[in-house]
C-alpha positions, 0 to 999 in steps of 0.5 A: 549030184547035190551040194549042201552048202550049209550043214552043221555036221559038227553039232553035238546031235551028230556025235554018235552017228556022224560017219553014218550020216555022211554016208547016207548023204553020199548014197542019196547023191549029196556029193559036196557039203560045207560044214559051218563052224561058228564058235570055239567048239564047232570051228576046229571040228568043221575043219577036222571033218573037211580034212577027212572027206575029199568033197566036204569043205569048211567055213569059219566065222563067229555067230552073232548070238555069241558076238559078245564073246568075240575078241580080236584074239578070235578074229586073228584065230579065224584069219589063221584058220582061213589059210587051211586049203579046205576052208572056203568061206568066212561065216556064218556071221551077221545079225540075230535080233531074236535072242538077246545075249549080244547087244545089237551094237556089239553084233554090228561091230563083230559083223563089220570086222568079219566082213573086213577080214573076208575082204582082206582075205578075198573070201566069200561070206555066209550071212546069218539073218534073224529078224534083221534084214534091213540092218544086214543089207545096210551094213553089207552095202556100207562095208562094200561086201560086193567085193567078195560076195557071199550067201544069204543063208536060209533066206526067209524074207520078202522078195522085195530085198532080193534084187539088193542082195543080187546086186551085191554079188550074193547068192540066195540059199534055201533050206527046209522052210521052202517045203513047209506048207505054212511058209509062203515067203521062201516059196515065192523066193524060189520062183523069183530068184534067177536059177543061176543065183540060187543055192540049196542047204539043210542047216542040219540038224535044224529045220528039217524039210517036210515030211521030216519036219520036227525030226533031226535034219541031215544032209541027205534031206537036201534032195527034198529041198531041190525037189520042192524048188523044181516043182515050184519052178516047173523044171526038171529036178536034174536042172536044179541039182546041176545049176545049184551045184555049179553055183556052189562051185562058183561062190566057193571057188571049188574046182569040180 
């Protein structure tokens, strides 16, 4: 029983075959998923999908690339939607220094506002990080994000940051890159992070794992991520499946 903790079934890439994609995931043993919304278009659809499937949930937040477009109106909207019974986290939020649409100070301000909202709501947060690890960890520490904890989504940085992340009551989630032959960092992380603090995800339709790399990713492929982690750690696949699913229940406060 697998749990894809971060998937964008609300993306346009699934418009034509969303139901079939979800069924393939179920048929592969992926019983649970969290669909992540991050702007005006994707947030309502994330909730709509979660409403249609008993074991699919939603997260609502504002992506750092679009931070410049977020006002207090959007923040209030996210707070209102967080009351929905299928919404289990706030995010994805964070910092993205790869794209330059939103200035760094604007991203940081929006990030801090969403952390404070999550603390007000007592809900975990999902972190998007691209080329901004030091600043993200500093903001999380300054805003006392340990009070709610959360997930470092698709973690792809050095193990040197892992303990600081764990100390803040966060889980580390690995996706397709852990299967890439030219990606040593997530492989090292997969071996070092305590299994009880590890999660798996696809980030579909992006970052498809080997041997599907370069194609559209989908939640069924999260099993390839679990298989790679099991191989790297030298433990049975069933142990990775069981523990990562239990971890997801824990952070999202889901009753199995």
